[in-house]
N, CA and C of each residue as an Amber inpcrd file, in Angstrom:
protein
   489
  42.2640000  19.5490000  47.1220000  42.1600000  18.8450000  47.7860000
  40.8910000  18.1420000  48.8490000  40.8660000  16.9320000  47.5940000
  39.0220000  16.3350000  48.0990000  39.7190000  15.1850000  48.9910000
  39.4240000  15.1010000  50.6230000  39.3710000  14.0410000  51.1250000
  37.8490000  13.9910000  51.3820000  37.7260000  11.8390000  50.9570000
  36.5270000  11.5960000  51.0000000  35.8850000  10.3870000  51.9900000
  34.8670000  11.1030000  52.3510000  34.3720000  10.2190000  53.9060000
  34.3540000   8.8280000  53.1610000  34.6570000   7.4010000  54.5440000
  34.8260000   6.2170000  54.7870000  33.9930000   5.8750000  54.4480000
  33.6690000   4.7560000  54.2370000  32.5830000   3.8790000  53.9340000
  32.5990000   3.1260000  55.7700000  31.4040000   2.1560000  56.3100000
  31.7910000   1.6660000  57.6860000  30.9840000   0.9680000  57.3790000
  31.4120000  -0.7960000  57.6470000  30.6770000  -1.4430000  58.0350000
  29.1650000  -2.1950000  57.7830000  28.5180000  -2.9000000  57.1570000
  27.6110000  -2.3720000  56.5850000  27.1540000  -2.0920000  55.3600000
  28.6780000  -1.6710000  54.8540000  28.1780000  -0.9840000  53.3650000
  28.7550000  -1.8280000  52.3560000  27.4340000  -2.4620000  51.4970000
  27.8310000  -3.3090000  50.3210000  28.4710000  -3.1890000  49.6710000
  29.2620000  -2.1730000  49.3740000  30.6450000  -1.4330000  48.7600000
  31.7530000  -2.0890000  49.2080000  31.7360000  -2.2140000  50.6420000
  32.8190000  -3.5800000  50.9020000  32.9170000  -4.4220000  51.0690000
  31.8590000  -5.2160000  50.1400000  31.7880000  -6.2840000  50.6540000
  31.6990000  -6.8420000  48.3760000  31.8640000  -6.3380000  48.0790000
  32.0430000  -6.1900000  46.4790000  33.3360000  -6.2350000  46.0920000
  33.5730000  -6.7740000  45.3810000  34.8270000  -7.7570000  45.1190000
  35.8850000  -6.0520000  43.8940000  37.0850000  -5.8990000  43.6260000
  36.8740000  -4.6840000  42.9640000  37.2350000  -4.4170000  41.1410000
  37.3010000  -4.0490000  40.4080000  37.2550000  -4.1080000  40.1730000
  38.5990000  -3.6150000  39.0260000  39.0850000  -4.7980000  37.7040000
  40.9120000  -3.6890000  37.6730000  40.5420000  -2.6670000  36.8940000
  41.1410000  -1.7770000  36.9900000  40.9630000  -0.3280000  36.7930000
  42.1820000  -0.1190000  35.2450000  41.7280000   0.8300000  34.8730000
  42.6020000   1.1300000  33.6110000  43.6180000   2.2630000  34.1710000
  45.2610000   2.2820000  33.8200000  45.9680000   3.4540000  34.4770000
  45.8820000   4.5110000  33.2850000  45.4720000   4.8710000  32.0900000
  45.0870000   6.4920000  31.3310000  43.8020000   6.5450000  31.6370000
  43.0690000   5.9830000  32.0680000  41.5690000   6.4660000  32.5620000
  41.7400000   7.8580000  33.3780000  41.0950000   9.1530000  33.1600000
  40.8020000  10.5460000  34.0690000  40.4430000   9.6110000  34.9730000
  39.3370000   8.8330000  35.1370000  38.3330000   8.3650000  35.7370000
  39.6050000   8.5840000  37.0670000  40.6190000   7.8790000  36.7680000
  41.4030000   6.5870000  37.4720000  42.2210000   7.8460000  38.1640000
  42.7140000   8.6740000  37.4610000  43.5470000  10.2780000  37.7740000
  42.9960000  10.0930000  38.9330000  41.7960000  10.3000000  38.9900000
  40.8690000  11.0190000  39.9280000  40.8650000  10.4660000  41.0280000
  40.7040000   9.0940000  41.0190000  40.5220000   8.5490000  42.2490000
  41.6870000   8.2800000  42.6970000  42.7810000   8.0170000  42.5500000
  43.9860000   8.0060000  42.7940000  44.3680000   9.3100000  43.5610000
  43.8740000  10.6850000  43.1640000  44.2230000  11.6170000  43.9780000
  43.2960000  11.7140000  45.4880000  41.9310000  11.3110000  44.9870000
  40.8200000  11.5540000  46.3850000  41.5820000  10.4440000  47.6730000
  42.0510000   9.3160000  46.8130000  42.1170000   8.4600000  47.4520000
  44.1690000   8.4350000  48.1870000  44.6100000   9.4310000  47.7660000
  46.5840000   9.2920000  48.3810000  45.9710000  11.2420000  49.0900000
  44.7770000  12.1460000  49.6870000  44.3720000  12.7210000  50.1140000
  43.4930000  11.9310000  51.4380000  42.8940000  10.9330000  50.8300000
  42.7140000  10.6160000  51.9890000  42.7140000   9.8650000  53.0440000
  44.5680000   9.3980000  52.1470000  44.9090000   8.4290000  53.6270000
  46.2410000   9.4020000  54.4650000  46.0510000  10.5200000  53.9680000
  46.9090000  11.6480000  54.8090000  46.4820000  11.7310000  56.5870000
  45.7290000  11.8670000  56.4370000  44.9050000  11.7990000  57.8800000
  45.8460000  11.3050000  58.3230000  46.3200000  12.2580000  60.2400000
  46.6280000  10.9470000  60.8410000  45.7640000  10.4030000  61.2020000
  46.9460000   9.0420000  61.3110000  46.6170000   7.6720000  61.8420000
  45.9760000   6.3150000  60.9770000  46.5750000   7.3280000  59.8750000
  45.7260000   6.1110000  58.6340000  46.8560000   4.9120000  58.0130000
  46.8590000   4.1460000  57.5980000  48.4180000   3.6630000  57.6400000
  47.8080000   3.1740000  55.5460000  46.2060000   2.5870000  55.4730000
  46.0950000   2.3640000  54.0910000  44.4120000   3.1960000  53.4970000
  43.7970000   3.3040000  52.4960000  43.0420000   3.6530000  52.0360000
  42.5100000   2.5630000  50.9870000  41.3000000   1.4410000  51.2150000
  41.0750000   1.2540000  49.7720000  40.0300000   1.7190000  49.2590000
  40.1190000   1.6950000  47.8540000  38.7930000   2.2160000  46.7720000
  36.9470000   2.0000000  47.3760000  37.2850000   1.1900000  47.4340000
  35.9470000   0.1970000  48.1060000  35.2000000   1.3210000  49.5750000
  36.4960000   1.9470000  50.0860000  36.2110000   2.8780000  51.2290000
  36.2410000   4.0600000  51.0940000  36.2980000   4.7420000  50.2220000
  35.3070000   6.0920000  49.6180000  34.5390000   5.6710000  48.6630000
  33.7740000   4.1310000  48.1080000  32.2840000   3.7420000  47.9540000
  32.5580000   3.0600000  46.2870000  34.0590000   3.3370000  45.7660000
  33.7030000   2.7760000  44.5300000  34.5600000   1.2700000  44.2940000
  34.4340000   0.5010000  43.8880000  34.1950000  -1.0340000  43.5630000
  35.1160000  -1.2790000  42.4130000  36.9270000  -0.2170000  43.3200000
  37.5260000  -0.3420000  41.5940000  39.2950000  -1.4220000  42.8400000
  39.6730000  -1.8670000  42.2570000  41.4760000  -2.6620000  42.7030000
  41.9120000  -1.4290000  43.0760000  42.3480000  -0.6170000  43.9600000
  43.1150000   0.6290000  44.4860000  43.3110000   0.3460000  45.7580000
  44.5040000   1.2840000  45.9770000  44.5490000   1.7740000  47.3940000
  45.5740000   2.5380000  47.9350000  45.9100000   3.3100000  48.2210000
  46.5310000   4.4870000  48.8930000  47.6200000   3.8120000  50.1110000
  48.1930000   4.5510000  50.5130000  49.1700000   3.8600000  51.8420000
  49.7380000   5.1330000  52.4780000  49.9830000   4.5910000  53.4340000
  50.8300000   6.3270000  54.6220000  51.4000000   5.1370000  55.3840000
  52.5330000   5.0260000  54.9670000  53.5880000   3.6150000  55.6580000
  54.8760000   4.8720000  56.0930000  55.4200000   4.8200000  57.8440000
  56.6510000   4.9800000  57.4810000  56.5010000   6.4360000  57.2860000
  55.6580000   7.3600000  56.9180000  56.1780000   8.2570000  56.1870000
  56.0360000   8.3510000  54.6600000  56.3070000   7.3160000  53.8320000
  55.6730000   6.9120000  53.0970000  54.8950000   7.2010000  52.4100000
  53.9070000   7.6290000  51.3600000  52.2490000   8.1450000  50.7400000
  52.2410000   7.0440000  49.1010000  51.7680000   6.8820000  49.3620000
  51.5350000   6.7120000  48.0910000  50.4130000   5.5670000  47.1640000
  50.1700000   4.4790000  46.2360000  49.3810000   4.5670000  45.8490000
  50.0110000   3.4120000  44.7760000  48.6600000   2.2620000  44.1550000
  49.1710000   1.3340000  44.0230000  48.1500000   1.1100000  43.1300000
  47.1990000   0.3120000  42.1710000  46.3580000   0.2840000  40.7630000
  46.5180000  -1.5100000  40.8080000  45.8490000  -2.1770000  40.7250000
  45.6580000  -3.3740000  40.1690000  46.2360000  -4.2720000  40.8540000
  45.8760000  -3.9510000  42.3240000  47.8270000  -5.0460000  43.4870000
  47.2690000  -6.2120000  43.4860000  47.5010000  -7.2110000  43.6530000
  47.4920000  -8.7090000  43.5570000  48.9320000  -8.9060000  44.7660000
  48.4980000  -9.1430000  46.1490000  48.7800000 -10.2510000  47.1510000
  49.9190000 -11.6170000  46.3930000  50.9880000 -10.5590000  45.7260000
  51.3960000 -12.0720000  45.6660000  52.6690000 -13.1580000  46.2760000
  52.8980000 -12.6750000  47.7340000  53.8200000 -13.9080000  48.4930000
  53.9200000 -12.9090000  49.8300000  53.4830000 -13.4640000  50.7880000
  53.6970000 -13.7970000  52.1660000  54.7050000 -14.5430000  52.6480000
  54.8190000 -14.1630000  53.5600000  55.8370000 -15.2160000  54.5130000
  56.5160000 -14.9450000  55.8290000  56.9850000 -16.7310000  56.2500000
  56.1230000 -16.1190000  58.2600000  55.1400000 -17.2260000  58.4710000
  54.0480000 -17.3600000  59.2510000  53.5440000 -17.8640000  60.1490000
  52.7080000 -16.8210000  60.4520000  51.2070000 -17.1180000  60.7540000
  50.5770000 -15.6660000  60.5970000  51.2000000 -15.7050000  62.2970000
  50.6050000 -14.1020000  63.0260000  51.0160000 -14.1170000  64.5790000
  49.7860000 -13.1770000  64.6400000  49.1290000 -12.8790000  65.5680000
  48.2080000 -11.6560000  65.9260000  48.6840000 -10.2560000  66.8200000
  48.3400000  -9.6840000  65.9470000  48.5950000  -8.1810000  65.7080000
  47.4200000  -7.4370000  65.9490000  47.5540000  -6.2570000  66.9920000
  46.4660000  -5.4270000  66.6110000  46.4410000  -4.6670000  65.9030000
  44.6050000  -5.0550000  65.1370000  44.3920000  -4.4890000  63.3890000
  42.7690000  -3.3800000  64.0800000  42.8920000  -2.6450000  63.6840000
  41.7480000  -1.8450000  62.7940000  41.7110000  -1.1340000  61.9070000
  40.3450000  -0.8800000  61.8670000  39.9640000  -0.5500000  60.1350000
  39.3080000   1.0950000  59.9950000  38.6400000   1.5600000  59.4950000
  38.9560000   3.0840000  59.2350000  36.5450000   2.5860000  59.2930000
  36.4610000   1.5010000  58.2300000  35.4940000   1.1580000  58.2780000
  34.6660000   0.8160000  58.7350000  35.2450000   0.7790000  60.3320000
  34.4960000  -0.4940000  61.9170000  35.4670000   0.6340000  62.6410000
  34.8040000   1.4860000  62.7840000  35.6430000   2.4810000  63.1680000
  35.7970000   2.6020000  64.6910000  37.1060000   2.6900000  65.9210000
  37.4700000   2.5230000  67.3750000  37.0570000   1.7800000  67.8090000
  37.1810000   0.8640000  67.1140000  37.6190000  -1.1800000  67.2830000
  38.9300000  -2.1830000  66.3860000  39.3700000  -2.1880000  67.4860000
  40.1420000  -3.2120000  67.0830000  40.8050000  -4.7210000  67.6300000
  41.1200000  -5.5460000  66.8050000  41.0490000  -6.8930000  67.7020000
  41.9260000  -7.6480000  66.7330000  43.2700000  -8.7140000  67.8260000
  43.8090000  -9.6440000  67.3090000  43.8510000  -9.8800000  66.6650000
  44.2770000  -9.4090000  65.0500000  44.8040000 -10.1340000  63.5940000
  45.6470000 -11.6360000  63.4340000  44.8680000 -12.1170000  62.8250000
  46.0110000 -13.4350000  61.9290000  46.7570000 -12.7030000  61.6510000
  47.7270000 -12.3330000  60.7410000  48.7390000 -11.4840000  59.3460000
  50.3080000 -12.2300000  59.3210000  50.6810000 -12.1200000  58.4490000
  52.0230000 -12.5240000  57.9410000  53.0660000 -11.7470000  58.2640000
  53.9990000 -12.1610000  58.6960000  55.1150000 -10.9250000  59.1560000
  56.0490000 -10.2080000  57.7910000  55.6000000 -10.7580000  57.1100000
  56.1100000  -9.8950000  55.8320000  55.0600000  -9.9500000  54.3650000
  55.0700000  -9.5840000  54.0140000  54.1670000  -9.0580000  52.3660000
  54.5670000  -8.7850000  50.7900000  53.7240000  -9.0910000  49.8440000
  54.5190000  -8.8020000  48.4590000  53.6540000  -8.7900000  47.8120000
  53.6210000  -6.8750000  47.6010000  52.2670000  -6.6850000  46.2960000
  52.6600000  -6.3670000  44.9930000  52.5770000  -6.5290000  44.3420000
  52.5100000  -6.2900000  42.7400000  51.6440000  -5.8640000  42.4950000
  51.6010000  -4.5020000  41.3920000  50.6300000  -3.5830000  40.5080000
  51.3240000  -2.4220000  39.9010000  50.7440000  -2.1350000  39.4730000
  51.2300000  -0.5720000  38.3020000  51.1160000   0.7270000  38.9620000
  51.5930000   1.8790000  38.4160000  50.9950000   3.2900000  38.7760000
  50.5380000   3.9160000  37.2540000  49.8810000   5.1440000  37.7490000
  48.7530000   5.7830000  36.4260000  49.6660000   5.7670000  35.2340000
  50.5950000   5.1470000  35.3590000  51.4050000   5.3280000  33.7290000
  51.4310000   3.7230000  33.4500000  51.4580000   2.8930000  34.5060000
  51.0940000   1.9180000  33.5900000  52.7700000   0.9520000  34.2110000
  53.4670000   1.4540000  34.8340000  54.5660000   1.4880000  35.3930000
  54.9830000   0.3390000  36.2050000  55.2690000  -0.7080000  36.6960000
  55.0570000  -1.8180000  37.7090000  55.3510000  -0.8330000  39.1010000
  54.7920000  -1.3860000  39.6950000  54.9610000  -0.4360000  41.4920000
  55.0810000  -1.9340000  42.1360000  56.0170000  -2.2520000  42.9370000
  56.3600000  -3.3120000  43.7420000  56.2360000  -3.2390000  45.4210000
  55.4650000  -3.3840000  46.3250000  55.4900000  -2.8110000  47.5350000
  55.9520000  -4.2270000  48.2160000  56.8730000  -4.4970000  49.3630000
  56.8320000  -5.0860000  50.3380000  57.0250000  -5.1050000  52.0500000
  57.2100000  -5.8660000  52.4520000  58.2060000  -5.4310000  53.6780000
  56.9730000  -6.2840000  54.5300000  57.7320000  -5.7790000  56.2060000
  57.5670000  -6.0370000  57.1880000  56.6390000  -5.4120000  58.2870000
  56.0910000  -5.6500000  58.9940000  55.7840000  -5.0830000  60.0290000
  54.3510000  -4.6070000  60.0670000  54.3900000  -3.0560000  60.0430000
  53.5310000  -2.1190000  59.4830000  52.6380000  -2.0060000  58.0560000
  53.7720000  -2.5900000  56.9750000  53.8050000  -3.0560000  55.5640000
  52.7380000  -3.6920000  55.3860000  53.7790000  -4.5930000  56.0900000
  53.0980000  -6.2040000  55.2350000  51.4940000  -6.0260000  56.2250000
  51.3900000  -5.5980000  57.3000000  50.2610000  -5.8060000  57.9730000
  48.9910000  -4.9260000  56.7730000  49.6800000  -3.6500000  56.4710000
  48.7650000  -2.9050000  55.1560000  48.2850000  -4.0330000  54.2620000
  49.4910000  -4.1380000  53.2890000  49.3880000  -4.4210000  52.4750000
  48.2160000  -5.8450000  52.4450000  48.3650000  -6.5930000  53.4720000
  46.9230000  -7.6140000  53.7580000  45.7880000  -7.1780000  53.7480000
  45.8390000  -5.4220000  54.9870000  44.8890000  -5.8680000  54.9390000
  44.2240000  -5.1730000  53.3840000  44.3870000  -3.7240000  53.3510000
  43.9540000  -3.4950000  51.9750000  43.6400000  -4.4220000  50.7660000
  44.6530000  -5.2180000  50.6830000  43.7210000  -6.1020000  49.3960000
  43.0840000  -7.3220000  49.6650000  42.7720000  -7.4390000  50.8490000
  41.3180000  -8.1700000  51.2580000  40.3760000  -7.4620000  51.0580000
  40.8520000  -5.4260000  51.2030000  39.3690000  -5.5390000  51.2170000
  38.4650000  -4.9870000  49.7310000  40.0740000  -5.2690000  48.8170000
  40.1080000  -4.9900000  47.2760000  39.5640000  -6.3710000  47.1270000
  39.0900000  -7.6080000  47.8580000  38.4030000  -9.2300000  47.6790000
  37.1910000  -8.5790000  48.0800000  36.6670000  -7.9070000  48.9700000
  35.8130000  -7.3060000  49.3950000  35.5020000  -8.1010000  50.3720000
  36.6880000  -8.4840000  51.6700000  36.5980000  -9.0350000  52.7220000
  37.3770000  -7.3240000  53.9810000  36.3580000  -8.0010000  54.3820000
  36.7400000  -6.8890000  55.9140000  37.8740000  -8.6240000  56.3510000
  38.3840000  -7.2540000  57.7190000  39.3770000  -8.0630000  58.3810000
  38.9390000  -8.9810000  59.2030000  37.8790000  -8.1950000  60.1520000
  36.7460000  -9.0140000  61.3870000  36.9170000  -9.9590000  60.7740000
  36.5590000 -10.3600000  59.6460000  36.1060000 -11.4710000  58.4450000
  37.3050000 -13.3560000  58.8120000  38.1670000 -12.7470000  59.2430000
  39.7440000 -13.0510000  59.5780000  39.8890000 -13.8490000  60.9400000
  39.2700000 -13.0910000  61.7870000  39.5040000 -13.3320000  63.5480000
  39.3360000 -14.3630000  64.2630000  39.0910000 -15.1910000  64.3370000
  39.4260000 -16.5230000  65.1790000  37.3210000 -16.1670000  65.7440000
  36.7360000 -17.3980000  65.9510000  35.9130000 -17.4410000  66.5420000
  35.3610000 -16.1550000  67.4680000  35.4130000 -16.7820000  68.4640000
  35.5760000 -16.1500000  69.7760000  35.5730000 -14.9010000  69.7560000
  36.3480000 -13.8420000  68.8710000  36.6620000 -13.5120000  69.0440000
  35.5790000 -12.4780000  68.2880000  35.8690000 -12.9580000  66.6090000
  35.1440000 -12.4920000  65.7300000  33.5400000 -12.3120000  66.7410000
  32.7960000 -13.2100000  67.5430000  31.8510000 -12.6840000  67.5110000
  32.1590000 -11.7650000  68.5920000  32.6330000 -11.5660000  69.5380000
  32.5560000 -10.2960000  70.4280000  31.8950000  -9.3700000  68.8080000
  33.5470000  -9.4270000  68.4440000  33.6750000  -7.6290000  67.3720000
  32.1630000  -7.7550000  66.1240000  31.7700000  -8.6170000  66.2500000
  30.4400000  -8.4970000  65.9000000  28.9250000  -7.7450000  66.9530000
  28.8880000  -8.2870000  68.5490000  28.2380000  -7.5950000  69.0540000
  28.3120000  -6.4970000  68.8840000  30.4260000  -5.5240000  69.3240000
  31.1940000  -4.7390000  69.3800000  30.4190000  -3.2950000  68.1830000
  30.1120000  -4.3150000  66.7620000  29.6770000  -3.1660000  66.0210000
  28.5060000  -3.1560000  66.2840000  27.0990000  -4.3250000  65.9360000
  26.2770000  -3.5170000  66.7900000  25.7260000  -2.4500000  67.7860000
  26.8530000  -2.8480000  68.5870000  26.0680000  -1.7640000  69.6220000
  26.8150000  -0.6600000  70.2130000  27.8280000  -0.1750000  68.7340000
  28.3570000   1.0560000  68.1340000  27.4380000   1.4500000  67.9970000
  27.5230000   3.2650000  68.0180000  26.7570000   4.4670000  67.7640000
  27.2690000   4.5520000  65.7190000  28.0800000   3.7080000  65.5460000
  28.2300000   4.2050000  63.6080000  27.1250000   3.4370000  63.3930000
  26.9240000   2.6490000  63.5840000  25.5380000   1.2760000  62.6810000
  25.0200000   1.6550000  62.8600000
C-alpha cells in the first residue's frame, strides 16, 4: 500500500494539464494503485494524479462507499444551472469556500483494460467529477470562485501555515 503525499497550492504540477496515459503501461498500473490507496483515507472524495505529483489524466474517487478510478477522463456533460456548494481541496488544506458547481455531471474514460468507464451522478459525485477533471486540466477550484471570495481565499492561503 502506497499512500502518496498531496501536493499543495503553489506546486507547479497542480497548474500543469495532465497528459493522456496508456492504460496498458506498467507505470499506469502503479499510478492507479497509488491513487486508489491515497483516496481511501478518511475525508477524501477524489485524488487527481497531479495531486500526487504526476501530470497525467487520471483520478481516483471515494464517494458514498464506492472507490474507483478513471483514466483519460473527459467531462462530457453537465446539467442544471451552477449552484454554490461548500467545497474544499486536499491541495488547499483546511480551507473551503462556496464554489459554483452544476448539480449533475458525467465523465467518460477508460480503465486499465482499456474498457469504457462512465461515471455520472448528482450531489457529491457531480461535485467530485467537476473538481477532479478541473485538476487534470491544470485548474484549482479557487480559480472558479467569485472575485471577492477568491480574494479572501488567496489572503487565507498566504496566511496559512502550509504555504
